[in-house]
C-alpha positions as CSV (number, residue, x, y, z in Angstrom):
1,M,118.4,123.4,117.4
2,A,121.7,124.9,118.5
3,S,123.8,126.6,115.9
4,Y,125.8,124.4,113.6
5,S,128.0,126.0,110.9
6,I,129.7,124.8,107.8
7,D,133.1,125.2,109.6
8,E,131.8,122.9,112.3
9,A,130.6,120.4,109.7
10,I,134.1,120.4,108.1
11,R,135.8,119.8,111.4
12,E,133.5,116.8,112.0
13,L,134.0,115.3,108.6
14,T,137.8,115.8,108.3
15,P,139.0,113.0,110.5
16,V,136.5,110.5,109.2
17,L,136.6,111.0,105.4
18,G,140.3,110.7,105.2
19,K,140.6,107.8,107.5
20,T,137.9,105.7,105.9
21,A,138.9,106.5,102.3
22,P,139.4,103.2,100.4
23,A,142.7,102.4,98.7
24,G,143.2,104.3,95.5
25,A,140.8,107.1,96.3
26,V,142.1,110.6,95.7
27,S,138.9,112.5,95.9
28,A,135.2,112.3,96.8
29,E,132.0,114.1,96.2
30,W,128.5,113.7,97.7
31,I,125.5,115.5,96.4
32,A,122.4,115.6,98.6
33,T,119.0,117.2,98.7
34,T,117.2,118.1,101.8
35,M,113.7,116.8,102.7
36,Q,111.2,118.0,100.2
37,A,107.7,116.6,99.9
38,G,108.7,113.7,102.0
39,H,111.8,112.8,100.0
40,S,115.5,113.5,100.1
41,S,118.5,112.0,98.2
42,R,122.1,111.2,98.7
43,T,124.5,110.3,95.9
44,G,128.2,110.1,95.4
45,G,131.3,108.5,96.8
46,Y,135.1,108.2,96.5
47,R,136.9,108.3,93.1
48,D,140.3,107.3,91.9
49,A,142.8,109.4,89.8
50,G,140.9,108.4,86.7
51,G,137.6,109.7,88.0
52,N,136.1,106.2,88.5
53,L,134.0,105.4,91.6
54,V,135.9,103.3,94.2
55,S,134.0,100.7,96.1
56,E,133.7,101.3,99.8
57,E,133.8,98.6,102.5
58,S,132.5,100.9,105.2
59,T,129.2,102.8,105.3
60,R,130.6,105.3,107.8
61,P,131.4,108.0,105.3
62,L,127.9,108.0,104.0
63,D,126.5,107.9,107.5
64,I,128.4,110.9,108.7
65,V,127.7,112.8,105.5
66,E,124.0,112.3,106.2
67,E,124.3,113.3,109.8
68,V,126.2,116.5,108.9
69,I,123.6,117.4,106.3
70,E,120.7,116.9,108.8
71,K,122.5,119.1,111.3
72,L,123.1,121.9,108.7
73,D,119.5,121.7,107.6
74,A,118.1,121.8,111.1
75,A,120.3,124.8,112.1
76,A,120.1,126.7,108.8
77,S,119.9,130.4,108.9
78,H,119.3,130.7,105.2
79,R,117.2,128.6,102.9
80,F,118.8,125.8,100.9
81,N,117.8,122.5,99.4
82,K,121.0,121.1,97.9
83,V,124.3,120.3,99.6
84,V,127.6,119.3,97.8
85,I,130.4,117.9,100.0
86,R,133.9,117.5,98.3
87,W,137.0,115.8,99.7
88,K,140.5,115.9,98.2
89,K,143.3,113.6,99.5
90,A,146.2,115.4,101.1
91,K,149.3,115.7,98.9
92,L,151.7,114.7,101.7
93,P,151.4,111.9,104.3
94,F,150.2,112.6,107.8
95,M,148.3,115.7,106.5
96,R,144.6,115.9,106.4
97,G,142.7,116.2,103.2
98,E,140.8,119.3,102.0
99,I,137.0,119.4,102.5
100,T,134.6,122.0,101.1
101,I,130.8,122.2,101.7
102,D,128.5,124.2,99.4
103,T,124.8,124.8,100.2
104,T,122.5,126.3,97.5
105,Y,118.9,126.8,96.8
106,D,118.1,125.2,93.4
107,Q,114.7,126.2,92.1
108,S,114.9,123.5,89.4
109,I,114.6,120.7,92.0
110,V,111.8,122.3,94.0
111,P,108.9,119.7,93.9
112,R,105.5,120.6,92.6
113,G,103.2,121.6,95.4
114,P,99.8,120.0,96.1
115,E,98.0,122.9,94.4
116,D,100.1,123.2,91.3
117,P,97.8,124.2,88.3
118,V,99.6,121.7,86.1
119,Y,97.5,118.9,87.5
120,E,94.2,120.3,86.3
121,A,95.8,121.4,83.0
122,A,96.6,117.7,82.4
123,A,93.0,116.6,83.3
124,A,91.6,119.3,80.9
125,A,93.8,118.1,78.0
126,R,92.6,114.5,78.5
127,R,88.9,115.4,78.7
128,A,89.3,117.5,75.5
129,F,90.8,114.5,73.8
130,W,88.0,112.1,74.8
131,Q,85.3,114.6,73.9
132,T,86.4,114.3,70.3
133,R,85.6,110.5,70.6
134,G,82.2,110.8,72.2
135,G,80.2,112.0,75.2
136,V,82.1,111.9,78.5
137,R,79.8,110.9,81.2
138,E,79.6,113.5,84.0
139,G,80.2,112.2,87.5
140,F,81.7,108.9,86.4
141,A,85.3,110.0,86.9
142,A,85.0,109.8,90.7
143,E,88.3,109.6,92.6
144,R,89.1,106.1,93.8
145,E,91.5,107.1,96.5
146,T,92.1,110.1,98.7
147,A,95.4,111.8,98.0
148,N,97.9,112.3,100.7
149,V,99.1,115.7,102.1
150,H,101.4,116.0,99.0
151,N,98.4,115.3,96.7
152,Q,99.7,111.9,95.7
153,T,97.6,108.8,95.1
154,K,98.9,105.4,94.0
155,W,99.5,107.0,90.6
156,F,101.8,109.5,92.3
157,G,99.7,112.4,91.1
158,P,96.3,113.6,92.4
159,H,94.1,111.8,89.9
160,R,93.3,108.1,90.1
161,R,90.1,107.6,88.2
162,V,88.3,106.3,85.1
163,L,86.4,108.1,82.4
164,A,83.4,106.6,80.7
165,V,83.0,107.8,77.1
166,D,79.8,107.0,75.0
167,A,81.2,106.7,71.5
168,P,79.3,105.6,68.4
169,E,78.4,101.9,68.9
170,K,80.9,101.4,71.7
171,L,81.6,102.3,75.3
172,I,85.1,103.4,76.1
173,L,86.6,103.2,79.6
174,A,89.8,105.1,80.1
175,T,92.2,105.8,82.9
176,D,92.4,109.4,83.8
177,G,95.5,110.3,85.8
178,L,98.4,108.1,84.7
179,S,99.7,111.1,82.6
180,T,99.2,113.7,85.3
181,P,102.6,115.1,86.3
182,W,103.6,113.6,89.6
183,A,103.1,115.6,92.7
184,G,106.0,116.2,95.0
185,I,108.8,116.0,92.4
186,S,110.2,118.5,90.0
187,E,110.9,116.4,86.8
188,P,109.1,117.7,83.7
189,E,107.3,114.4,82.9
190,N,103.7,113.5,82.3
191,G,103.5,110.9,85.1
192,V,104.1,107.4,83.7
193,E,103.7,108.8,80.2
194,C,100.6,106.9,79.0
195,E,96.9,106.2,79.6
196,L,95.0,102.9,79.3
197,F,91.6,102.3,77.7
198,M,89.2,99.4,77.0
199,E,86.3,99.2,74.5
200,F,83.0,97.4,74.9
201,D,79.7,96.8,73.2
202,P,77.4,98.9,75.3
203,A,74.6,96.4,74.7
204,T,76.5,93.8,76.7
205,L,77.2,95.9,79.8
206,D,74.8,97.0,82.6
207,S,75.8,99.5,85.3
208,T,77.3,96.7,87.4
209,G,79.4,95.3,84.6
210,T,80.6,98.8,83.7
211,A,81.6,99.4,87.3
212,N,83.5,96.0,87.5
213,W,85.5,96.8,84.4
214,A,86.2,100.3,85.6
215,N,87.5,98.8,88.8
216,L,89.8,96.5,86.9
217,L,91.1,99.4,84.9
218,I,91.9,101.2,88.1
219,N,93.9,98.1,89.2
220,L,95.7,97.9,85.9
221,G,96.6,101.5,86.3
222,D,98.1,100.7,89.7
223,L,100.3,98.0,88.2
224,V,101.4,100.3,85.4
225,A,102.2,103.1,87.8
226,D,104.1,100.8,90.0
227,G,105.9,99.0,87.1
228,H,109.1,100.0,85.3
229,R,108.5,101.7,81.9
230,V,105.6,99.5,80.9
231,A,104.7,102.0,78.1
232,R,108.2,101.5,76.8
233,D,107.9,97.7,76.7
234,V,104.5,97.9,75.0
235,E,106.0,100.3,72.3
236,K,109.0,97.9,71.9
237,H,106.9,94.7,71.4
238,G,103.7,96.1,70.0
239,A,101.7,94.0,72.5
240,I,102.5,92.2,75.8
241,L,100.8,89.7,78.0
242,F,100.5,91.9,81.1
243,C,98.7,90.2,83.9
244,R,96.2,87.5,84.9
245,L,92.5,88.1,85.7
246,T,90.7,86.7,88.7
247,E,88.0,84.0,88.4
248,D,85.4,86.8,88.5
249,Y,86.2,87.4,84.8
250,A,86.1,83.8,83.6
251,P,86.4,82.5,80.9
252,L,88.7,85.5,80.3
253,T,92.0,85.0,82.0
254,R,94.6,87.4,80.8
255,I,95.0,91.1,79.9
256,I,97.0,92.1,76.8
257,L,98.3,95.7,76.6
258,S,99.0,96.9,73.0
259,C,99.9,100.0,71.1
260,D,97.2,102.3,69.8
261,P,98.0,104.8,67.0
262,S,96.3,107.6,68.9
263,R,98.1,110.0,71.3
264,I,96.8,112.6,73.8
265,D,98.2,116.0,72.9
266,G,98.2,119.2,74.9
267,L,99.5,117.8,78.1
268,P,101.9,119.9,80.2
269,F,105.1,118.1,79.0
270,G,104.1,116.9,75.5
271,S,101.9,114.1,74.2
272,V,101.5,110.5,75.6
273,P,100.5,107.3,73.9
274,L,97.2,105.4,74.5
275,I,97.6,101.8,75.4
276,R,94.7,99.4,74.7
277,A,93.8,96.8,77.4
278,T,92.2,93.7,75.9
279,P,91.0,90.7,78.0
280,V,91.5,87.3,76.4
281,A,90.8,83.6,77.3
282,E,93.6,81.2,77.9
283,A,92.8,79.2,74.8
284,E,93.6,82.3,72.7
285,I,97.2,82.3,73.8
286,E,98.0,78.6,73.9
287,G,101.3,77.5,72.5
288,R,103.1,80.7,73.6
289,D,106.8,80.6,74.1
290,P,107.4,80.7,77.9
291,D,110.9,82.2,77.4
292,E,109.8,85.1,75.2
293,D,109.7,88.5,76.9
294,W,106.1,89.4,77.8
295,G,104.7,86.6,75.6
296,A,104.7,89.2,72.8
297,T,104.2,86.9,69.8
298,A,101.2,85.2,71.4
299,A,99.8,88.6,72.4
300,R,100.0,89.9,68.9
301,Q,98.5,86.8,67.4
302,A,95.5,86.9,69.9
303,L,94.8,90.5,69.0
304,A,94.9,89.7,65.3
305,K,92.0,87.2,65.9
306,H,90.1,90.1,67.5
307,G,90.7,92.2,64.5
308,I,92.9,94.6,66.4
309,R,95.8,95.8,64.3
310,I,99.1,97.0,65.8
């Protein structure tokens, strides 16, 4: 692309930002990140003398800010990933406001790359945890989805799979990847900050049954990864009615998610809780309050009948 300097960007912004400033606005600031791992961001706006955001009727300021940032990025002669644009209202009428543009390279917002070692460190920590519970079946933790170019699956990290653990007198199926740090972002978080598990009597499951429940657990993981702070809601209520089951699982109709006292330690950014997934029949949750958040009381009562303490 042809050259495009900060001075040119300021000249392009000056007549627009002042003209479209809403009543009461005395300053403005927009903070943007350039495209990284398929994502970019734009935040900010006009503020009044008290520093409060002023609502804007027109989208033109944000549009031209975005256009200018794209031009600067395309014509950049030096590396940057963050742009801050500031506008200050002129002190005298008929004068133009003051605009500054700063471009920087902020290492703290550089997204994790597809080969970051943190992913396998998380997987190793989970495997070490489950090996204290029983024998982890080799080869069962097959990936259920090919990651994209950024190493992201539906769980936003590279791992979307289930582990099978042969424990004394029970079979444990557990998600393996919800707590993997997300690929393509920089935040120091262990994914969605939890893992799910289910327990079964191994005498009641053949290989087909095990595969069916493992597939359900993958789907539950998709819902948790796509939801908003499900682990937080489980911690708050102790147990929640999470989702319905298809007729394939009749007479079981619902899944309850509940707190487990165990946590997985040694993950890259601290420990995460385990969340138990329990299938129940509709009769076990009859009489629940339809207005209660997540049907928490009915969920706790149903688990008590199963001998599961919260």
